[in-house]
C-alpha positions in Angstrom: 149.8 55.2 91.2 149.0 55.8 87.6 145.9 53.6 87.8 144.7 55.6 90.9 145.2 58.9 89.1 143.4 57.5 86.0 140.5 56.4 88.2 140.4 59.8 89.8 140.4 61.5 86.4 137.5 59.4 85.2 135.5 60.4 88.3 136.4 64.1 87.8 135.4 64.0 84.2 132.1 62.2 85.1 131.4 64.9 87.7 132.1 67.8 85.4 130.5 66.2 82.3 127.0 67.7 82.8 128.4 71.2 83.3 130.7 70.9 80.4 127.9 69.6 78.2 125.8 72.6 79.1 128.7 75.0 78.5 129.4 73.5 75.1 125.7 73.1 74.0 124.1 76.4 75.1 122.9 78.2 73.2 122.4 76.3 69.9 119.4 78.4 68.7 117.9 81.8 69.3 117.3 83.0 72.9 114.2 85.1 73.7 114.0 87.9 76.2 110.4 88.5 77.4 110.0 92.1 78.4 106.6 92.8 80.0 106.5 96.5 79.1 106.3 98.4 75.8 109.0 98.9 73.2 111.0 102.1 73.6 110.7 102.2 77.3 113.7 102.0 79.6 113.1 98.3 80.3 113.0 97.5 76.6 116.1 99.7 75.9 118.2 97.9 78.5 117.1 94.5 77.4 118.2 95.3 73.9 121.6 96.6 74.9 122.3 93.5 76.9 120.8 91.2 74.3 123.0 92.6 71.5 126.1 91.9 73.5 125.0 88.4 74.5 124.2 87.7 70.9 127.7 88.5 69.9 129.1 86.5 72.8 126.9 83.4 72.2 126.9 83.5 68.4 123.1 83.0 68.4 120.3 85.6 68.0 118.8 87.2 71.1 115.3 88.4 70.3 113.3 90.8 72.5 109.6 90.0 72.7 107.4 92.7 74.3 104.4 91.1 76.1 102.7 94.0 77.7 99.7 94.6 80.0 98.3 94.2 83.5 101.3 95.8 85.2 103.7 93.3 83.7 101.7 90.3 84.6 101.0 89.2 81.1 104.7 89.0 80.2 105.5 87.4 83.5 102.9 84.6 82.9 104.4 83.9 79.4 107.9 83.7 80.8 107.0 81.6 83.8 105.3 79.0 81.7 108.3 78.6 79.4 110.7 75.7 79.5 113.6 76.3 82.0 116.2 75.6 79.3 117.6 79.1 79.1 116.0 79.9 75.8 113.4 82.1 77.4 114.6 84.7 79.9 112.6 87.4 81.7 113.9 90.9 81.8 111.7 93.1 84.0 111.2 96.0 86.3 110.3 95.3 90.0 106.5 94.8 89.6 106.3 91.2 88.4 109.3 90.0 90.4 108.9 91.8 93.8 105.6 93.7 94.1 102.6 92.3 92.2 102.2 89.2 94.3 101.3 91.5 97.2 99.4 94.1 95.1 97.1 91.9 93.1 94.4 89.8 94.6 94.8 87.1 92.0 97.8 86.2 89.8 98.4 83.4 87.3 102.0 83.1 88.4 104.0 83.4 91.6 107.5 84.9 92.3 108.6 81.3 93.0 108.0 80.5 89.4 111.2 82.3 88.6 114.9 81.8 89.5 117.2 84.8 89.7 119.9 85.4 87.2 121.2 89.0 87.9 120.2 92.5 88.6 120.8 94.3 85.3 120.6 98.0 86.4 119.3 100.4 88.9 117.9 103.9 88.4 117.0 106.3 91.3 113.6 107.9 91.5 113.3 111.7 92.1 111.0 114.1 93.9 109.9 116.1 90.9 107.6 119.1 91.0 106.2 121.4 88.3 108.4 124.4 87.5 106.0 127.0 89.0 105.1 125.2 92.2 106.3 127.6 95.0 108.7 125.2 96.7 112.4 124.6 96.3 113.2 121.8 98.8 111.6 118.7 100.3 110.8 120.5 103.5 109.1 123.3 101.7 107.1 120.8 99.7 105.9 119.1 102.9 104.9 122.5 104.4 103.1 123.4 101.1 101.2 120.2 101.0 100.1 120.6 104.6 98.9 124.1 103.9 97.0 122.9 100.9 95.6 119.7 102.4 94.0 117.6 99.7 94.5 120.1 97.0 98.0 119.1 95.7 98.0 116.3 93.2 100.6 113.7 92.2 100.8 111.7 89.0 101.9 108.1 88.4 101.7 105.4 85.8 98.7 103.9 87.7 97.8 102.2 90.9 100.6 100.0 92.2 103.3 101.6 90.0 106.4 102.6 91.9 105.7 106.3 91.8 102.2 105.6 93.3 103.7 103.5 96.1 106.5 106.1 96.7 103.9 108.8 97.0 102.1 106.8 99.6 105.3 106.2 101.5 106.0 110.0 101.4 102.5 110.8 102.7 102.7 108.3 105.5 106.1 109.6 106.6 105.1 113.3 106.5 101.4 113.1 107.6 100.3 114.8 104.4 97.5 114.1 101.9 97.7 114.5 98.1 95.3 113.5 95.3 96.4 110.7 93.0 96.1 111.2 89.2 96.8 108.0 87.4 98.1 107.9 83.8 99.0 105.2 81.3 102.7 106.1 81.2 105.4 108.4 82.6 105.6 110.5 79.5 102.0 111.4 79.9 102.6 112.4 83.5 105.5 114.6 82.6 103.6 116.2 79.7 100.8 117.1 82.0 103.3 118.4 84.5 104.7 120.7 81.8 101.1 121.9 81.2 100.7 122.7 84.8 98.2 119.9 85.5 100.4 117.7 87.7 102.1 119.1 90.8 104.3 116.2 92.0 105.8 113.1 90.4 108.1 110.5 92.0 109.4 109.5 88.7 112.8 108.0 87.6 115.8 110.0 86.5 115.8 108.6 83.0 112.5 110.1 82.1 113.0 113.5 83.8 116.7 114.2 83.2 116.3 116.2 80.0 113.4 118.2 81.3 115.3 119.1 84.5 118.4 120.1 82.6 116.3 122.3 80.4 114.7 124.0 83.4 111.2 122.7 82.6 110.7 120.9 86.0 112.3 121.1 89.4 114.0 118.2 91.1 114.0 118.5 94.9 115.7 115.3 95.9 117.1 111.9 94.8 115.3 109.0 96.6 118.4 107.0 97.1 121.2 106.6 99.6 123.7 108.4 97.4 123.5 111.4 95.0 123.0 110.6 91.3 126.1 111.0 89.2 124.1 112.7 86.4 122.8 115.4 88.8 125.3 115.6 91.7 123.9 119.0 92.8 120.6 117.5 93.9 120.5 116.2 97.5 119.4 112.8 98.6 116.2 112.5 100.6 118.3 111.8 103.7 120.1 115.1 103.2 116.7 116.7 102.7 115.4 115.4 106.0 113.6 112.2 104.9 116.1 109.3 105.3 113.4 106.7 105.1 112.2 107.7 101.7 114.1 105.3 99.5 112.7 104.4 96.1 115.0 103.0 93.5 113.8 101.5 90.2 115.6 98.5 88.9 115.6 95.9 86.2 116.6 92.3 86.6 116.9 89.1 84.6 115.2 85.9 85.7 114.4 82.5 84.3 111.6 80.0 84.6 111.9 77.9 87.8 113.4 74.5 87.3 116.5 75.7 85.5 119.6 73.6 86.2 122.0 75.6 88.6 125.0 75.2 86.3 123.0 76.8 83.4 121.7 79.5 85.7 125.3 80.3 86.7 126.5 80.2 83.1 123.9 82.7 81.9 124.5 84.9 85.0 128.3 84.9 84.3 127.8 85.9 80.7 125.4 88.7 81.6 127.6 90.1 84.3 130.6 90.1 81.9 128.4 92.1 79.4 127.4 94.6 82.1 131.1 95.2 82.9 131.9 96.2 79.3 132.8 99.9 79.1 130.5 100.6 76.1 127.5 98.9 77.8 128.1 100.9 81.0 128.3 104.1 78.9 125.0 103.3 77.2 123.3 102.6 80.5 124.5 105.8 82.1 123.5 107.8 79.1 119.9 107.0 80.0 120.5 107.5 83.7 120.8 103.8 84.7 123.7 102.4 86.8 124.7 98.9 85.7 124.7 96.4 88.6 125.4 92.7 88.0 125.8 90.4 91.0 125.3 86.7 91.5 121.9 84.9 91.5 122.1 84.6 95.3 122.7 88.3 95.6 119.7 89.1 93.3 117.5 86.7 95.4 118.4 88.6 98.6 117.9 92.0 97.0 114.5 91.0 95.5 113.4 89.6 98.9 114.2 92.8 100.7 112.4 94.9 98.0 109.3 92.7 98.3 109.3 93.1 102.0 109.7 96.9 101.9 107.1 97.6 99.2 104.8 95.0 100.7 104.7 97.0 103.9 103.6 100.1 102.0 100.9 98.2 100.1 99.4 96.7 103.2 99.7 99.8 105.3 97.8 101.8 102.7 95.3 99.0 101.8 96.3 99.1 98.1 94.9 96.2 96.1 94.2 95.5 92.5 92.0 92.9 90.8 
């Protein structure tokens, strides 16, 4: 009996050895987060919050490297070409992981070049209008745009950015037509809205929250299924009569394809534990972001659905970038 148990123990140890080896050996040197957008933006801020906590948990430095340009594609290419050993992780907004492969005619990477780790956080977008636009609800906005066909403009961070795609979704649902004014960043959009040059912006709550609270812009609706905790008085688009207008920004962690599943799960587990920390949740919510978490499988299903939904908008509106 003892010999049988001993043999079983040997088999069990042999089975668990690879996972134990990974758990004991990772990480042994600095881990790099590739962020495909500029420093100081919400993507960068969230990556640094998570990175600081993982650094403390792992006992190794976690360094954020901003590799910007081409709608996130430059950073995505860098991350996709890295070794799948866990020492290079990709922390990104939706574009490179769910949208760009439909939007761009040519890419140097594919979504399949990444494996999911976890969704870090989600932030609802808003229907924002300049303070002196004579509308106070989504229905009034629809009527106003129809009355001023082709005269109302909307801003975005550029062709293919989520606010641009959301505006196209809005126009398709309501039979309206607005003029697109692209900018290099959301701060520039909002600055021009304050100056009276931008009428509508489907931007995220993080960027607009302070301006809304100061009464400098109007927020007509939250483009999510539930009201935003930071502005509970603002209705959802469903409550405002447009249940199909859903547009949520999100940020997720991925790794180069080929990563061993046990290492993938280990990094996911550590990150999810960080996202559950009260001080991390407080920091996220202070910038209007809801911490998410979730398993790699759950992230894969979520990203697949996001890609399908935005892909429909892109194809329907014939949006394409070189």
